[in-house]
C-alpha positions, 0 to 999 in steps of 0.5 A: 702259501708255500713256494710250490703253491705260489708257483702253481697259482702264478702258472695258472694266472700266466696261462689265463693271462696269455703271458707266454714268457712267464708261462714258459719259465714257470712251465720249465720250473714246474717240470724241474720240480716234477722231475725231482719228485720222480727222482726222489721216488715221490717223497714230497719236496721241501721249500729248500729243494724248490729254492735250489731248483730256482737258484739253479735255473737262475744260474743257468740264465746268468751263464746264458746271458754271459755267453750270448753277450760274448757271442754278440747276440743281445736279442737272446741275452735280453730274453734270458734277462727277462726270464731271470727277472721272473725267476728272481721273484721266487728267490728270497731277498739277497744278502750281499756286500757289507751285510754278507761280510758281517754275517760271515764274520759272526758265523766265524765267531759262532763256529769257532773257525780259526783258519782256512781249514774251517771254511767248510764249517762256516759255509755249512752254517751259512747254508743252513741258516740262509739258503738261497739268500747269497751268491756262493762265489761271493760268500766263498771269497769272503770266508776265505778272506776272513779266515786267512786274515 
């Protein structure tokens, strides 16, 4: 089952089960998918495109959580956290910490990167093989660290 089909099936299940929060999150996601489809002039969406949309929605929720927490609104931050948990169900398993560092070190060897100027090559290789599986900021800082040292 593709990611788009899974989202559609879960949307219908949330509608039938009267799960208002899940329904709302999936409705926004489906709307984003539809908008991208129209923007691309009806060219079919690929898995990577949908993953990008889900990742973007996750990032928006994380930013909102930070802003609501800073503003002293734990009620709104909690709602955003619940929505984020639902969205993360559609993301692939995340690579972080030592596993990400090892992966980046291997990509540095494979791409032949030798200094900070080759950061783009490494990041491009990482994105090609592991789209949506890592935090961009963490990966960027690890690549900088490995290439600088």
